C-alpha positions in Angstrom: -0.1 -0.2 -0.1 1.6 3.4 -0.9 1.2 6.6 0.7 -1.3 7.9 -1.9 -3.6 4.9 -1.3 -3.4 5.4 2.4 -4.1 9.2 2.4 -7.1 8.5 -0.2 -8.6 5.9 2.4 -8.9 8.5 5.1 -12.1 10.4 4.9 -12.4 13.8 3.5 -13.4 15.5 6.4 -10.4 14.4 8.0 -8.1 15.8 5.7 -9.6 19.2 5.9 -7.6 22.2 7.5 -11.0 23.4 8.9 -11.3 20.2 10.6 -8.1 20.5 12.5 -8.6 23.9 13.1 -11.9 23.2 14.7 -10.3 20.5 16.7 -7.6 22.3 18.1 -10.3 25.4 19.1 -12.2 22.7 20.7 -9.0 21.3 22.7 -8.0 24.9 23.7 -11.5 25.7 24.9 -12.1 22.5 26.9 -8.7 21.8 28.4 -6.6 25.3 28.1 -8.7 28.1 28.3 -9.2 30.0 31.8 -13.1 29.3 31.4 -12.6 25.5 30.7 -15.4 22.7 30.7 -14.5 21.6 34.3 -14.7 25.4 35.7 -17.8 26.0 33.6 -19.4 23.0 35.6 -18.4 24.0 39.2 -19.8 27.5 38.5 -22.9 25.9 37.0 -22.8 23.7 40.4 -22.3 26.7 42.7 -25.2 28.7 41.0 -27.7 26.0 41.6 -26.6 25.8 45.2 -26.8 29.6 45.5 -30.3 29.8 44.1 -31.5 26.9 46.2 -30.1 29.1 49.2 -31.9 32.1 48.0 -35.2 30.3 47.7 -34.9 28.9 51.4 -34.2 32.2 52.7 -36.9 33.8 50.8 -39.3 31.2 52.1 -38.0 31.9 55.7 -38.3 35.8 55.3 -42.1 35.0 54.5 -42.6 32.8 57.6 -40.9 35.6 59.7 -42.6 38.1 58.5 -46.1 36.2 59.2 -44.9 35.5 62.8 -43.8 39.0 63.4 -47.4 40.3 62.1 -49.0 37.8 64.3 -46.8 38.7 67.4 -47.2 42.5 67.0 -51.1 42.1 66.6 -51.7 40.5 70.2 -50.0 41.0 73.3 -51.2 37.3 74.2 -49.4 35.7 71.7 -46.4 37.9 72.2 -46.1 36.4 75.6 -46.8 32.9 74.6 -43.8 33.4 72.0 -41.8 34.8 74.7 -42.3 32.3 76.8 -41.8 29.3 74.4 -38.9 30.6 72.8 -36.9 32.5 75.2 -38.0 30.5 78.2 -39.0 33.8 79.7 -41.5 33.8 83.0 -43.3 35.9 85.1 -41.8 37.0 88.7 -42.4 34.1 91.0 -42.7 31.6 88.7 -41.0 28.4 88.2 -39.9 27.1 84.7 -39.2 23.5 84.0 -37.4 22.5 81.1 -38.0 19.0 79.6 -35.0 17.5 77.6 -36.0 14.3 75.7 -33.8 11.3 77.1 -31.5 10.0 74.1 -31.7 6.1 73.4 -28.1 5.7 74.8 -28.9 7.2 78.1 -31.4 4.9 80.6 
């Protein structure tokens, strides 16, 4: 088999200058560029994580706004909230905190 026959057996697109330029460009973009494929994937994953956090905090803001509106509307609810969340008490009153027993302690 001569070199000319071997050269003719190679498909036409593999003999094209544009194919090699395009292949070189893709290799450069995927491997050597400062915004390579791996970095793009990492940045996309970080974006998804930050969007999830944003959604979480936005939903928490709505919950806190609702609780705040309820607390400011009623002094009884404000007292109940203070007693439950911050373990506050009236003068002369005793507060007992019940802590659930873990499985290892008996």
